[in-house]
Structure formats: structure tokens, C-alpha cells
C-alpha positions in Angstrom: 1.6 14.1 -2.2 0.9 10.3 -1.0 0.0 7.5 -2.9 -0.9 4.0 -1.8 0.6 1.5 -3.9 -1.4 -1.5 -3.5 -0.1 -4.9 -3.8 1.5 -7.5 -1.7 5.4 -6.4 -1.7 8.0 -9.1 -2.5 11.5 -7.6 -2.8 12.6 -10.3 -5.1 9.8 -8.8 -7.8 11.8 -6.9 -10.4 8.3 -5.0 -11.0 7.9 -4.3 -7.3 11.5 -2.0 -5.9 10.7 -0.5 -9.7 7.4 1.2 -8.8 8.8 3.2 -6.2 11.6 4.3 -7.6 9.6 5.1 -10.8 7.6 7.5 -8.7 10.9 9.4 -7.0 12.2 9.5 -11.0 8.8 11.2 -12.2 9.0 13.4 -9.0 11.9 14.7 -9.4 11.2 15.6 -12.8 8.5 17.6 -11.6 9.9 18.7 -8.9 7.8 17.7 -6.7 7.6 15.5 -3.2 6.6 12.3 -3.4 5.9 9.5 0.0 4.2 6.2 -1.0 3.7 3.3 1.1 2.9 -0.4 0.1 -0.6 -1.5 1.6 -1.1 -5.4 1.9 -4.4 -6.3 0.2 -5.6 -7.9 3.2 -5.3 -4.8 4.8 -8.0 -2.8 2.5 -11.0 -3.5 3.8 -10.6 -3.7 7.5 -8.0 -0.4 7.0 -10.2 0.7 4.2 -11.2 4.4 6.1 -7.3 5.4 6.8 -6.4 4.8 3.8 -9.1 6.3 1.9 -8.4 9.4 4.0 -4.2 9.3 4.0 -3.6 8.8 0.1 -4.2 10.9 -2.9 -3.9 8.3 -5.6 -3.5 4.6 -5.7 -1.2 2.3 -8.1 -2.8 -1.1 -8.5 0.5 -3.0 -8.8 1.9 -6.1 -10.4 1.5 -9.7 -8.3 -0.9 -10.9 -8.6 -2.7 -13.0 -7.3 -3.3 -11.0 -5.0 -4.1 -12.2 -0.9 -7.3 -10.2 -1.0 -9.0 -10.5 -4.6 -12.0 -8.5 -2.8 -10.0 -6.0 -1.3 -8.3 -4.9 -4.5 -11.9 -5.1 -6.4 -13.4 -2.8 -3.3 -10.3 -0.1 -3.5 -10.2 -0.2 -7.4 -14.2 0.3 -7.7 -13.9 3.5 -4.8 -11.2 5.2 -6.8 -13.5 5.1 -10.1 -16.6 6.4 -8.7 -14.7 9.0 -6.5 -12.5 9.8 -9.3 -9.5 9.2 -7.8 -6.4 8.9 -9.6 -5.5 5.3 -10.4 -2.8 3.8 -12.4 -2.8 -0.1 -12.5 -0.1 -2.2 -14.4 0.3 -5.9 -14.7 -2.6 -7.5 -12.5 -3.6 -4.0 -11.7 -4.7 -3.9 -15.4 -6.1 -7.3 -14.8 -7.8 -6.2 -11.5 -9.1 -3.1 -13.1 -10.9 -4.6 -15.6 -12.7 -7.5 -13.9 -13.8 -4.5 -11.6 -15.2 -2.4 -14.5 -16.7 -5.7 -16.0 -18.9 -6.6 -12.7 -19.6 -3.3 -11.1 -20.4 -1.2 -14.5 -21.3 -4.1 -17.0 -23.5 -5.8 -14.4 -21.4 -9.1 -15.3 -20.9 -10.0 -11.5 -19.5 -13.5 -12.2 -17.0 -11.6 -13.9 -13.8 -14.0 -13.4 -10.0 -14.1 -13.7 -8.8 -17.5 -14.7 -5.8 -17.4 -12.4 -7.9 -17.5 -9.3 -11.0 -19.4 -11.1 -9.8 -21.1 -14.6 -12.9 -23.0 -14.8 -15.6 -20.2 -14.3 -18.1 -19.6 -16.7 -17.6 -15.8 -17.6 -13.8 -15.5 -17.8 -13.2 -11.9 -18.5 -9.3 -12.2 -17.7 -7.8 -15.2 -19.9 -4.5 -16.7 -20.2 -2.2 -15.2 -23.2 -1.8 -16.9 -26.3 1.5 -16.8 -26.0 3.6 -15.6 -22.1 4.9 -11.9 -22.2 7.6 -12.3 -19.2 10.3 -10.7 -20.0 9.1 -9.6 -23.9 9.6 -5.9 -24.7 7.0 -5.4 -27.7 5.6 -2.1 -29.4 2.4 -0.3 -28.5 0.1 1.5 -30.7 -1.6 4.4 -28.9 -5.4 4.0 -31.0 -6.9 7.7 -29.1 -4.9 10.7 -30.1 -7.3 12.4 -27.7 -6.9 10.3 -24.6 -4.7 11.0 -21.6 -2.4 8.2 -22.2 -1.9 9.8 -25.8 -1.1 13.4 -24.0 1.5 11.9 -21.6 3.5 10.5 -24.1 5.8 11.6 -26.8 4.4 9.3 -29.8 1.8 6.9 -30.9 4.1 4.1 -30.7 6.1 2.8 -27.0 8.0 -0.3 -26.6 7.0 -1.5 -23.2 8.2 -4.7 -21.2 5.8 -7.0 -19.8 5.8 -9.7 -16.4 2.6 -11.1 -17.4 0.9 -14.5 -18.3 -2.8 -12.8 -18.5 -5.0 -10.3 -20.3 -8.2 -8.9 -21.1 -10.2 -11.8 -22.9 -11.0 -10.4 -26.9 -14.4 -11.3 -26.7 -14.8 -8.7 -23.8 -12.5 -5.7 -25.5 -15.7 -4.1 -27.6 -17.8 -4.1 -24.3 -15.6 -2.4 -22.4 -15.2 0.4 -25.0 -18.4 1.1 -25.7 -19.1 1.4 -21.8 -16.3 4.3 -21.3 -13.4 1.8 -20.5 -12.0 3.1 -23.7 -9.1 0.9 -25.4 -6.6 3.6 -26.3 -3.1 1.2 -26.6 -2.9 -1.6 -28.2 -0.4 -4.8 -29.7 -0.1 -5.6 -33.6 -2.7 -7.8 -33.1 -5.0 -5.2 -31.9 -5.5 -6.7 -28.5 -5.6 -4.5 -25.7 -2.8 -3.1 -23.8 -4.4 -0.2 -22.3 -7.1 0.8 -21.4 -8.5 4.1 -20.0 -11.6 5.2 -18.1 -13.3 8.4 -19.9 -14.4 11.1 -18.0 -11.9 10.5 -15.3 -8.7 12.9 -13.7 -6.4 9.5 -14.1 -7.6 6.1 -14.5 -5.4 4.4 -17.0 -4.3 0.3 -16.8 -1.2 -0.9 -18.9 -0.7 -4.4 -19.4 2.6 -3.9 -19.5 4.9 -2.2 -16.6 6.3 1.0 -17.4 8.0 1.5 -14.0 10.8 -1.0 -15.0 11.9 1.2 -18.1 12.0 4.4 -16.0 15.4 6.4 -14.9 15.9 9.3 -12.9 17.1 10.6 -16.1 14.0 9.5 -18.4 11.4 9.2 -16.1 8.3 7.2 -18.1 6.2 9.9 -19.5 3.0 7.6 -18.4 4.0 7.7 -14.4 4.8 11.6 -14.8 1.4 12.2 -16.5 -0.1 10.1 -13.3 1.6 12.2 -10.8 0.3 15.4 -12.9 -3.2 14.6 -12.5 -2.9 14.3 -8.7 -1.5 18.0 -8.9 -4.1 18.9 -10.6 -6.9 17.5 -8.6 -5.1 18.2 -5.4 
């Protein structure tokens, strides 16, 4: 099983080394072998055929702004349309929302405030309060979702490293068109998105990999790997 971690690797970021570790934790729990490579975002478009043919699944990693915004949206769209198992965390959540807004909702001017704070249609906006370093409760709102089936209960505590999230004005539109809000915070703002009718296309604003350990792999990441074994 080969996984492409899409992002611009920074060894000093707490979330980046934790991403690979969390994959190994989940693989160990499942008794499978997993290999992974970090794919710098500027390599996505020029090396797309190689990436497409070599990897079984994608993890859209934290660490935005990415060096190549268009490249990240390109591979997210490919994964969504071709039913490739994909998880996105933190910045991955934000860019999966932008891609869906542009190519499914046809909001071609959908933008991310981190790249263009003065854009007319900001689908991803600054959070009212920074969540960097905070651990908060997430409520699972759809008991039939893949997310709910992967988790042991309808609540979880989650750690964040982000300053941006989905603009609440677009929550209903995404949900109604199939990118379902399956997890929210105490204010009912979207914290987990899941694409209906896809083997695994889940975006979390929080960063599950930082709370994973070898003894207790994060169940959402274990669910991600299970979806790959089923597909392959």
C-alpha cells in the first residue's frame, strides 16, 4: 500500500512527522505494511502521471499556504472524481472545501482568505478565534457516515493547528450537494466533511495524527487505511 502525502514537508512542524507516524500506527494495528512519500506541491502537476500511477491513496496534509495552490486542487479533484481514498487534515480540509466549491458547486471564484483575503467569494475564512494548540470536543452528527463507523463514540476530543475554516455561509450549500457535514463543534460549525458515495473522502479541520500513538492509533486513520485495502 503506497500513500502520497500531499504537502510541503517541514520537519519542524509538529503535524508533519506525526502524519507518517500515524500511518505506521494504524498499519500496525491492522497488520499491514504501508509506505508513504511526501509530494511537494510544486511537483504535482509536472509529475502527475507518476503520482497517479504509483499511489493508492492521498493524504492532503497541514501546512498551508501551499507552494502550489493549483496543484493541490488538481489532485484533490482527481481523487474525488476517480474515487481514490483521500483524507485531508487542517489545510487539507480547507482545500478540499475550495475544490468542491469550485468544481461541484460551480463557484469558480471560490477563494481561501490565506491566499487572497480581499476576494469577493471567500469560502475559507479566518476563524473567529484561533484554534492553534487547542483541544476541543467534536460532535458526530451523522451516525451513518464512514466517520461515525470508524469512531468509538459520537464525540471525540481533537487538537487543532489552524487559523482558518469553512465560511459558515457555505455550510448548507456543501452539505446539500453531497459534501456532508458529519462533525461539528459546540457552535455547530463544520469540523468534519465527508463526501457521500465515495470509498473514503474525509476532511477534518482538526489534526488527528498528533493524538495517534502505537498503542492507540487514531481510529479515523485506521478507517482510512481500511478503505484502501477494500478498494485494492
